[in-house]
N, CA, C, O and the ligand as a Tripos MOL2 file, in Angstrom:
@<TRIPOS>MOLECULE
protein
  237   235    60     0     0
PROTEIN
NO_CHARGES

@<TRIPOS>ATOM
      1 N           0.8440   -1.1910    0.0000 N.3       1 MET1
      2 CA          0.0000    0.0000    0.0000 C.3       1 MET1
      3 C           0.8780    1.2400    0.0000 C.2       1 MET1
      4 O           1.8410    1.3530    0.7580 O.2       1 MET1
      5 N           0.5090    2.1690   -0.8820 N.am      2 GLU2
      6 CA          1.2790    3.4090   -0.9350 C.3       2 GLU2
      7 C           0.7370    4.3770    0.1030 C.2       2 GLU2
      8 O          -0.4640    4.4250    0.3680 O.2       2 GLU2
      9 N           1.6300    5.1290    0.6720 N.am      3 HIS3
     10 CA          1.2650    5.9930    1.7800 C.3       3 HIS3
     11 C           1.9000    7.3600    1.5640 C.2       3 HIS3
     12 O           3.0990    7.4580    1.3030 O.2       3 HIS3
     13 N           1.0920    8.4220    1.6730 N.am      4 THR4
     14 CA          1.6110    9.7660    1.4510 C.3       4 THR4
     15 C           1.4760   10.5940    2.7140 C.2       4 THR4
     16 O           0.4120   10.6330    3.3330 O.2       4 THR4
     17 N           2.5420   11.2460    3.0880 N.am      5 VAL5
     18 CA          2.5260   12.1140    4.2660 C.3       5 VAL5
     19 C           2.8160   13.5350    3.7990 C.2       5 VAL5
     20 O           3.8270   13.7870    3.1430 O.2       5 VAL5
     21 N           1.9300   14.4570    4.1390 N.am      6 ARG6
     22 CA          2.1610   15.8700    3.8230 C.3       6 ARG6
     23 C           2.4660   16.6290    5.1050 C.2       6 ARG6
     24 O           1.7810   16.4800    6.1170 O.2       6 ARG6
     25 N           3.4970   17.4350    5.0370 N.am      7 LYS7
     26 CA          3.8860   18.1690    6.2280 C.3       7 LYS7
     27 C           4.1210   19.6240    5.8410 C.2       7 LYS7
     28 O           4.8610   19.9250    4.9050 O.2       7 LYS7
     29 N           3.4790   20.5130    6.5800 N.am      8 HIS8
     30 CA          3.6980   21.9360    6.3350 C.3       8 HIS8
     31 C           4.5860   22.4900    7.4300 C.2       8 HIS8
     32 O           4.2990   22.3460    8.6190 O.2       8 HIS8
     33 N           5.6430   23.1100    7.0210 N.am      9 ILE9
     34 CA          6.5450   23.7210    7.9940 C.3       9 ILE9
     35 C           6.3120   25.2240    7.9670 C.2       9 ILE9
     36 O           6.5300   25.8810    6.9500 O.2       9 ILE9
     37 N           5.8660   25.7570    9.0970 N.am     10 GLU10
     38 CA          5.5190   27.1790    9.2040 C.3      10 GLU10
     39 C           6.7300   28.0690    8.9630 C.2      10 GLU10
     40 O           7.8800   27.6370    9.0250 O.2      10 GLU10
     41 N           6.4200   29.3280    8.6860 N.am     11 GLU11
     42 CA          7.4930   30.2950    8.4730 C.3      11 GLU11
     43 C           8.3800   30.4070    9.7050 C.2      11 GLU11
     44 O           7.8960   30.5020   10.8330 O.2      11 GLU11
     45 N           9.6610   30.3950    9.4720 N.am     12 HIS12
     46 CA         10.6060   30.5790   10.5730 C.3      12 HIS12
     47 C          11.8740   31.2290   10.0200 C.2      12 HIS12
     48 O          12.1510   31.1870    8.8220 O.2      12 HIS12
     49 N          12.6220   31.8220   10.9250 N.am     13 LEU13
     50 CA         13.8510   32.4960   10.5170 C.3      13 LEU13
     51 C          14.9960   31.5050   10.3880 C.2      13 LEU13
     52 O          15.1530   30.6060   11.2150 O.2      13 LEU13
     53 N          15.7920   31.6790    9.3410 N.am     14 CYS14
     54 CA         16.9690   30.8520    9.1350 C.3      14 CYS14
     55 C          18.1320   31.7480    8.7610 C.2      14 CYS14
     56 O          17.9500   32.8630    8.2730 O.2      14 CYS14
     57 N          19.3130   31.2470    8.9930 N.am     15 ILE15
     58 CA         20.5090   31.9460    8.5160 C.3      15 ILE15
     59 C          20.5040   31.8620    6.9860 C.2      15 ILE15
     60 O          20.2670   30.7970    6.4160 O.2      15 ILE15
     61 N          20.7660   32.9810    6.3410 N.am     16 CYS16
     62 CA         20.8160   33.0000    4.8760 C.3      16 CYS16
     63 C          21.9800   32.1290    4.4000 C.2      16 CYS16
     64 O          23.1210   32.2980    4.8300 O.2      16 CYS16
     65 N          21.6600   31.1910    3.5000 N.am     17 ARG17
     66 CA         22.7100   30.2740    3.0540 C.3      17 ARG17
     67 C          23.6050   30.8990    1.9940 C.2      17 ARG17
     68 O          24.7500   30.4810    1.8190 O.2      17 ARG17
     69 N          23.0890   31.8980    1.2870 N.am     18 ARG18
     70 CA         23.8920   32.5200    0.2350 C.3      18 ARG18
     71 C          25.0900   33.2530    0.8390 C.2      18 ARG18
     72 O          26.2130   33.1390    0.3470 O.2      18 ARG18
     73 N          24.8340   34.0140    1.9230 N.am     19 CYS19
     74 CA         25.9170   34.8060    2.5230 C.3      19 CYS19
     75 C          26.3660   34.2200    3.8560 C.2      19 CYS19
     76 O          27.2480   34.7710    4.5140 O.2      19 CYS19
     77 N          25.7520   33.0900    4.2600 N.am     20 ASN20
     78 CA         26.1170   32.4560    5.5290 C.3      20 ASN20
     79 C          25.8750   33.3560    6.7340 C.2      20 ASN20
     80 O          26.5840   33.2590    7.7360 O.2      20 ASN20
     81 N          24.8800   34.2290    6.6410 N.am     21 GLY21
     82 CA         24.5190   35.0790    7.7740 C.3      21 GLY21
     83 C          25.2970   36.3810    7.8770 C.2      21 GLY21
     84 O          25.0890   37.1620    8.8060 O.2      21 GLY21
     85 N          26.1900   36.6170    6.9280 N.am     22 THR22
     86 CA         26.9830   37.8450    7.0050 C.3      22 THR22
     87 C          26.2370   39.0500    6.4400 C.2      22 THR22
     88 O          26.5320   40.1890    6.8030 O.2      22 THR22
     89 N          25.2590   38.8010    5.5430 N.am     23 GLY23
     90 CA         24.5210   39.9030    4.9130 C.3      23 GLY23
     91 C          25.2520   40.5340    3.7410 C.2      23 GLY23
     92 O          24.7720   41.4910    3.1350 O.2      23 GLY23
     93 N          26.4200   39.9860    3.4320 N.am     24 VAL24
     94 CA         27.2040   40.5260    2.3050 C.3      24 VAL24
     95 C          27.1710   39.5340    1.1520 C.2      24 VAL24
     96 O          27.3940   38.3380    1.3400 O.2      24 VAL24
     97 N          26.8920   40.0430   -0.0390 N.am     25 ASP25
     98 CA         26.8340   39.1880   -1.2250 C.3      25 ASP25
     99 C          28.2090   38.5670   -1.4850 C.2      25 ASP25
    100 O          29.1640   39.2960   -1.7560 O.2      25 ASP25
    101 N          28.3310   37.2370   -1.4080 N.am     26 PRO26
    102 CA         29.6520   36.6140   -1.5940 C.3      26 PRO26
    103 C          30.2130   36.8220   -2.9960 C.2      26 PRO26
    104 O          31.4260   36.7750   -3.1990 O.2      26 PRO26
    105 N          29.3170   37.0530   -3.9710 N.am     27 GLU27
    106 CA         29.7910   37.2400   -5.3380 C.3      27 GLU27
    107 C          30.1440   38.6970   -5.6230 C.2      27 GLU27
    108 O          30.8820   38.9860   -6.5650 O.2      27 GLU27
    109 N          29.6200   39.6100   -4.8130 N.am     28 HIS28
    110 CA         29.9230   41.0280   -4.9820 C.3      28 HIS28
    111 C          30.2360   41.6420   -3.6140 C.2      28 HIS28
    112 O          29.4060   42.3470   -3.0410 O.2      28 HIS28
    113 N          31.4310   41.3710   -3.0990 N.am     29 PRO29
    114 CA         31.7850   41.8880   -1.7700 C.3      29 PRO29
    115 C          31.5920   43.4040   -1.7050 C.2      29 PRO29
    116 O          31.9850   44.1290   -2.6190 O.2      29 PRO29
    117 N          30.9880   43.8660   -0.6280 N.am     30 GLY30
    118 CA         30.6950   45.2910   -0.5040 C.3      30 GLY30
    119 C          29.2400   45.5960   -0.7830 C.2      30 GLY30
    120 O          28.7450   46.6610   -0.4160 O.2      30 GLY30
    121 N          28.5380   44.6540   -1.4400 N.am     31 SER31
    122 CA         27.1090   44.8430   -1.7180 C.3      31 SER31
    123 C          26.2980   43.9830   -0.7610 C.2      31 SER31
    124 O          26.7480   42.9090   -0.3620 O.2      31 SER31
    125 N          25.0900   44.4480   -0.3840 N.am     32 PRO32
    126 CA         24.2520   43.5980    0.4630 C.3      32 PRO32
    127 C          23.8000   42.3640   -0.3000 C.2      32 PRO32
    128 O          23.5530   42.4120   -1.5050 O.2      32 PRO32
    129 N          23.6990   41.2650    0.4250 N.am     33 CYS33
    130 CA         23.2540   40.0120   -0.1910 C.3      33 CYS33
    131 C          21.8230   40.1760   -0.6980 C.2      33 CYS33
    132 O          20.9540   40.6100    0.0570 O.2      33 CYS33
    133 N          21.5590   39.8360   -1.9660 N.am     34 PRO34
    134 CA         20.2030   40.0220   -2.5210 C.3      34 PRO34
    135 C          19.1810   39.0430   -1.9540 C.2      34 PRO34
    136 O          17.9820   39.3180   -1.9830 O.2      34 PRO34
    137 N          19.6390   37.9130   -1.4430 N.am     35 GLN35
    138 CA         18.6870   36.9140   -0.9410 C.3      35 GLN35
    139 C          18.0910   37.3240    0.3980 C.2      35 GLN35
    140 O          16.9230   37.0410    0.6650 O.2      35 GLN35
    141 N          18.8710   37.9810    1.2400 N.am     36 CYS36
    142 CA         18.3720   38.3470    2.5770 C.3      36 CYS36
    143 C          18.2910   39.8670    2.7350 C.2      36 CYS36
    144 O          17.9160   40.3740    3.7920 O.2      36 CYS36
    145 N          18.6490   40.5860    1.6640 N.am     37 ASP37
    146 CA         18.6030   42.0490    1.6870 C.3      37 ASP37
    147 C          19.5470   42.6260    2.7480 C.2      37 ASP37
    148 O          19.2820   43.6880    3.3120 O.2      37 ASP37
    149 N          20.6350   41.9270    3.0100 N.am     38 GLY38
    150 CA         21.6510   42.4340    3.9180 C.3      38 GLY38
    151 C          21.4250   42.1220    5.3860 C.2      38 GLY38
    152 O          22.2260   42.5170    6.2330 O.2      38 GLY38
    153 N          20.3240   41.4060    5.7030 N.am     39 SER39
    154 CA         20.0360   41.1280    7.1190 C.3      39 SER39
    155 C          20.7540   39.8680    7.6070 C.2      39 SER39
    156 O          20.9350   39.6800    8.8100 O.2      39 SER39
    157 N          21.1580   39.0140    6.6790 N.am     40 GLY40
    158 CA         21.8060   37.7600    7.0550 C.3      40 GLY40
    159 C          20.8310   36.6590    7.4230 C.2      40 GLY40
    160 O          21.2230   35.5280    7.7120 O.2      40 GLY40
    161 N          19.5270   37.0170    7.4080 N.am     41 ARG41
    162 CA         18.5330   36.0190    7.7560 C.3      41 ARG41
    163 C          17.4180   36.0070    6.7240 C.2      41 ARG41
    164 O          17.1440   37.0200    6.0800 O.2      41 ARG41
    165 N          16.7830   34.8680    6.5730 N.am     42 VAL42
    166 CA         15.6720   34.7250    5.6380 C.3      42 VAL42
    167 C          14.5030   34.0490    6.3420 C.2      42 VAL42
    168 O          14.6880   33.3340    7.3270 O.2      42 VAL42
    169 N          13.3000   34.2800    5.8300 N.am     43 VAL43
    170 CA         12.1060   33.6070    6.3530 C.3      43 VAL43
    171 C          11.8320   32.4150    5.4490 C.2      43 VAL43
    172 O          11.7140   32.5630    4.2330 O.2      43 VAL43
    173 N          11.7300   31.2340    6.0470 N.am     44 VAL44
    174 CA         11.5770   30.0050    5.2850 C.3      44 VAL44
    175 C          10.2770   29.3060    5.6780 C.2      44 VAL44
    176 O           9.9470   29.2160    6.8610 O.2      44 VAL44
    177 N           9.5460   28.8170    4.6900 N.am     45 SER45
    178 CA          8.4280   27.9290    4.9700 C.3      45 SER45
    179 C           8.4220   26.8720    3.8810 C.2      45 SER45
    180 O           8.8790   27.1210    2.7660 O.2      45 SER45
    181 N           7.9030   25.6880    4.2000 N.am     46 SER46
    182 CA          7.8950   24.6500    3.1830 C.3      46 SER46
    183 C           6.7410   23.6900    3.3500 C.2      46 SER46
    184 O           6.1910   23.5090    4.4360 O.2      46 SER46
    185 N           6.3960   23.0780    2.2180 N.am     47 ASP47
    186 CA          5.4250   21.9960    2.1860 C.3      47 ASP47
    187 C           6.1720   20.7710    1.6920 C.2      47 ASP47
    188 O           6.7260   20.7650    0.5930 O.2      47 ASP47
    189 N           6.1800   19.7370    2.5160 N.am     48 VAL48
    190 CA          6.9380   18.5400    2.1790 C.3      48 VAL48
    191 C           5.9680   17.4030    1.9210 C.2      48 VAL48
    192 O           5.0950   17.1270    2.7440 O.2      48 VAL48
    193 N           6.1140   16.7470    0.7890 N.am     49 VAL49
    194 CA          5.2990   15.5740    0.4870 C.3      49 VAL49
    195 C           6.2160   14.3660    0.4540 C.2      49 VAL49
    196 O           7.1900   14.3300   -0.2980 O.2      49 VAL49
    197 N           5.8960   13.3810    1.2730 N.am     50 THR50
    198 CA          6.7210   12.1770    1.3460 C.3      50 THR50
    199 C           5.8970   10.9800    0.9010 C.2      50 THR50
    200 O           4.8280   10.7180    1.4530 O.2      50 THR50
    201 N           6.3850   10.2600   -0.0860 N.am     51 ASN51
    202 CA          5.6970    9.0680   -0.5670 C.3      51 ASN51
    203 C           6.4220    7.8220   -0.0790 C.2      51 ASN51
    204 O           7.6410    7.7050   -0.2040 O.2      51 ASN51
    205 N           5.6490    6.8940    0.4800 N.am     52 CYS52
    206 CA          6.2290    5.6340    0.9430 C.3      52 CYS52
    207 C           5.5110    4.4910    0.2560 C.2      52 CYS52
    208 O           4.2850    4.4980    0.1520 O.2      52 CYS52
    209 N           6.2620    3.5100   -0.2120 N.am     53 ARG53
    210 CA          5.6570    2.2960   -0.7380 C.3      53 ARG53
    211 C           6.5300    1.1230   -0.3280 C.2      53 ARG53
    212 O           7.7150    1.2890   -0.0380 O.2      53 ARG53
    213 N           5.9450   -0.0470   -0.3050 N.am     54 PRO54
    214 CA          6.7160   -1.1950    0.1580 C.3      54 PRO54
    215 C           7.8810   -1.4910   -0.7750 C.2      54 PRO54
    216 O           7.7710   -1.3630   -1.9950 O.2      54 PRO54
    217 N           8.9730   -1.8810   -0.1910 N.am     55 TYR55
    218 CA         10.1060   -2.3690   -0.9700 C.3      55 TYR55
    219 C          10.2190   -3.8470   -0.7320 C.2      55 TYR55
    220 O          10.4930   -4.2970    0.3810 O.2      55 TYR55
    221 N          10.0020   -4.6070   -1.7960 N.am     56 VAL56
    222 CA         10.0770   -6.0550   -1.6600 C.3      56 VAL56
    223 C          11.2080   -6.5420   -2.5620 C.2      56 VAL56
    224 O          11.0720   -6.5000   -3.7850 O.2      56 VAL56
    225 N          12.3050   -6.9960   -1.9980 N.am     57 PRO57
    226 CA         13.4270   -7.4500   -2.8150 C.3      57 PRO57
    227 C          13.0990   -8.7110   -3.6050 C.2      57 PRO57
    228 O          12.2590   -9.5160   -3.2020 O.2      57 PRO57
    229 N          13.7730   -8.8630   -4.7270 N.am     58 ASN58
    230 CA         13.6280  -10.0600   -5.5740 C.3      58 ASN58
    231 C          12.2030  -10.2930   -6.0490 C.2      58 ASN58
    232 O          11.7030  -11.4180   -6.0390 O.2      58 ASN58
    233 N          11.5560   -9.2040   -6.4680 N.am     59 LYS59
    234 CA         10.2100   -9.3810   -6.9910 C.3      59 LYS59
    235 C          10.0420   -8.5850   -8.2550 C.2      59 LYS59
    236 O           8.9680   -8.6000   -8.8560 O.2      59 LYS59
    237 ZN         22.1990   36.6600    2.5800 Zn       60 ZN60
@<TRIPOS>BOND
     1     1     2 1
     2     2     3 1
     3     3     4 2
     4     3     5 am
     5     5     6 1
     6     6     7 1
     7     7     8 2
     8     7     9 am
     9     9    10 1
    10    10    11 1
    11    11    12 2
    12    11    13 am
    13    13    14 1
    14    14    15 1
    15    15    16 2
    16    15    17 am
    17    17    18 1
    18    18    19 1
    19    19    20 2
    20    19    21 am
    21    21    22 1
    22    22    23 1
    23    23    24 2
    24    23    25 am
    25    25    26 1
    26    26    27 1
    27    27    28 2
    28    27    29 am
    29    29    30 1
    30    30    31 1
    31    31    32 2
    32    31    33 am
    33    33    34 1
    34    34    35 1
    35    35    36 2
    36    35    37 am
    37    37    38 1
    38    38    39 1
    39    39    40 2
    40    39    41 am
    41    41    42 1
    42    42    43 1
    43    43    44 2
    44    43    45 am
    45    45    46 1
    46    46    47 1
    47    47    48 2
    48    47    49 am
    49    49    50 1
    50    50    51 1
    51    51    52 2
    52    51    53 am
    53    53    54 1
    54    54    55 1
    55    55    56 2
    56    55    57 am
    57    57    58 1
    58    58    59 1
    59    59    60 2
    60    59    61 am
    61    61    62 1
    62    62    63 1
    63    63    64 2
    64    63    65 am
    65    65    66 1
    66    66    67 1
    67    67    68 2
    68    67    69 am
    69    69    70 1
    70    70    71 1
    71    71    72 2
    72    71    73 am
    73    73    74 1
    74    74    75 1
    75    75    76 2
    76    75    77 am
    77    77    78 1
    78    78    79 1
    79    79    80 2
    80    79    81 am
    81    81    82 1
    82    82    83 1
    83    83    84 2
    84    83    85 am
    85    85    86 1
    86    86    87 1
    87    87    88 2
    88    87    89 am
    89    89    90 1
    90    90    91 1
    91    91    92 2
    92    91    93 am
    93    93    94 1
    94    94    95 1
    95    95    96 2
    96    95    97 am
    97    97    98 1
    98    98    99 1
    99    99   100 2
   100    99   101 am
   101   101   102 1
   102   102   103 1
   103   103   104 2
   104   103   105 am
   105   105   106 1
   106   106   107 1
   107   107   108 2
   108   107   109 am
   109   109   110 1
   110   110   111 1
   111   111   112 2
   112   111   113 am
   113   113   114 1
   114   114   115 1
   115   115   116 2
   116   115   117 am
   117   117   118 1
   118   118   119 1
   119   119   120 2
   120   119   121 am
   121   121   122 1
   122   122   123 1
   123   123   124 2
   124   123   125 am
   125   125   126 1
   126   126   127 1
   127   127   128 2
   128   127   129 am
   129   129   130 1
   130   130   131 1
   131   131   132 2
   132   131   133 am
   133   133   134 1
   134   134   135 1
   135   135   136 2
   136   135   137 am
   137   137   138 1
   138   138   139 1
   139   139   140 2
   140   139   141 am
   141   141   142 1
   142   142   143 1
   143   143   144 2
   144   143   145 am
   145   145   146 1
   146   146   147 1
   147   147   148 2
   148   147   149 am
   149   149   150 1
   150   150   151 1
   151   151   152 2
   152   151   153 am
   153   153   154 1
   154   154   155 1
   155   155   156 2
   156   155   157 am
   157   157   158 1
   158   158   159 1
   159   159   160 2
   160   159   161 am
   161   161   162 1
   162   162   163 1
   163   163   164 2
   164   163   165 am
   165   165   166 1
   166   166   167 1
   167   167   168 2
   168   167   169 am
   169   169   170 1
   170   170   171 1
   171   171   172 2
   172   171   173 am
   173   173   174 1
   174   174   175 1
   175   175   176 2
   176   175   177 am
   177   177   178 1
   178   178   179 1
   179   179   180 2
   180   179   181 am
   181   181   182 1
   182   182   183 1
   183   183   184 2
   184   183   185 am
   185   185   186 1
   186   186   187 1
   187   187   188 2
   188   187   189 am
   189   189   190 1
   190   190   191 1
   191   191   192 2
   192   191   193 am
   193   193   194 1
   194   194   195 1
   195   195   196 2
   196   195   197 am
   197   197   198 1
   198   198   199 1
   199   199   200 2
   200   199   201 am
   201   201   202 1
   202   202   203 1
   203   203   204 2
   204   203   205 am
   205   205   206 1
   206   206   207 1
   207   207   208 2
   208   207   209 am
   209   209   210 1
   210   210   211 1
   211   211   212 2
   212   211   213 am
   213   213   214 1
   214   214   215 1
   215   215   216 2
   216   215   217 am
   217   217   218 1
   218   218   219 1
   219   219   220 2
   220   219   221 am
   221   221   222 1
   222   222   223 1
   223   223   224 2
   224   223   225 am
   225   225   226 1
   226   226   227 1
   227   227   228 2
   228   227   229 am
   229   229   230 1
   230   230   231 1
   231   231   232 2
   232   231   233 am
   233   233   234 1
   234   234   235 1
   235   235   236 2
@<TRIPOS>SUBSTRUCTURE
     1 MET1         2 RESIDUE 1 A MET
     2 GLU2         6 RESIDUE 1 A GLU
     3 HIS3        10 RESIDUE 1 A HIS
     4 THR4        14 RESIDUE 1 A THR
     5 VAL5        18 RESIDUE 1 A VAL
     6 ARG6        22 RESIDUE 1 A ARG
     7 LYS7        26 RESIDUE 1 A LYS
     8 HIS8        30 RESIDUE 1 A HIS
     9 ILE9        34 RESIDUE 1 A ILE
    10 GLU10       38 RESIDUE 1 A GLU
    11 GLU11       42 RESIDUE 1 A GLU
    12 HIS12       46 RESIDUE 1 A HIS
    13 LEU13       50 RESIDUE 1 A LEU
    14 CYS14       54 RESIDUE 1 A CYS
    15 ILE15       58 RESIDUE 1 A ILE
    16 CYS16       62 RESIDUE 1 A CYS
    17 ARG17       66 RESIDUE 1 A ARG
    18 ARG18       70 RESIDUE 1 A ARG
    19 CYS19       74 RESIDUE 1 A CYS
    20 ASN20       78 RESIDUE 1 A ASN
    21 GLY21       82 RESIDUE 1 A GLY
    22 THR22       86 RESIDUE 1 A THR
    23 GLY23       90 RESIDUE 1 A GLY
    24 VAL24       94 RESIDUE 1 A VAL
    25 ASP25       98 RESIDUE 1 A ASP
    26 PRO26      102 RESIDUE 1 A PRO
    27 GLU27      106 RESIDUE 1 A GLU
    28 HIS28      110 RESIDUE 1 A HIS
    29 PRO29      114 RESIDUE 1 A PRO
    30 GLY30      118 RESIDUE 1 A GLY
    31 SER31      122 RESIDUE 1 A SER
    32 PRO32      126 RESIDUE 1 A PRO
    33 CYS33      130 RESIDUE 1 A CYS
    34 PRO34      134 RESIDUE 1 A PRO
    35 GLN35      138 RESIDUE 1 A GLN
    36 CYS36      142 RESIDUE 1 A CYS
    37 ASP37      146 RESIDUE 1 A ASP
    38 GLY38      150 RESIDUE 1 A GLY
    39 SER39      154 RESIDUE 1 A SER
    40 GLY40      158 RESIDUE 1 A GLY
    41 ARG41      162 RESIDUE 1 A ARG
    42 VAL42      166 RESIDUE 1 A VAL
    43 VAL43      170 RESIDUE 1 A VAL
    44 VAL44      174 RESIDUE 1 A VAL
    45 SER45      178 RESIDUE 1 A SER
    46 SER46      182 RESIDUE 1 A SER
    47 ASP47      186 RESIDUE 1 A ASP
    48 VAL48      190 RESIDUE 1 A VAL
    49 VAL49      194 RESIDUE 1 A VAL
    50 THR50      198 RESIDUE 1 A THR
    51 ASN51      202 RESIDUE 1 A ASN
    52 CYS52      206 RESIDUE 1 A CYS
    53 ARG53      210 RESIDUE 1 A ARG
    54 PRO54      214 RESIDUE 1 A PRO
    55 TYR55      218 RESIDUE 1 A TYR
    56 VAL56      222 RESIDUE 1 A VAL
    57 PRO57      226 RESIDUE 1 A PRO
    58 ASN58      230 RESIDUE 1 A ASN
    59 LYS59      234 RESIDUE 1 A LYS
    60 ZN60       237 GROUP 0 **** ****
């Protein structure tokens, strides 16, 4: 039987991965990071869909 799990992850603050929380654009030093607008943090939310089905070897 196939089984689907949906999970919603509410908005939360995360360290910006583009600038690693520094707020400076790594590709243009001296400019604010465009992903977090120079704050070093971003608001993240996600919807995750996980599908599970039986794994039967040798079939
Ligand atoms: Zn950033």
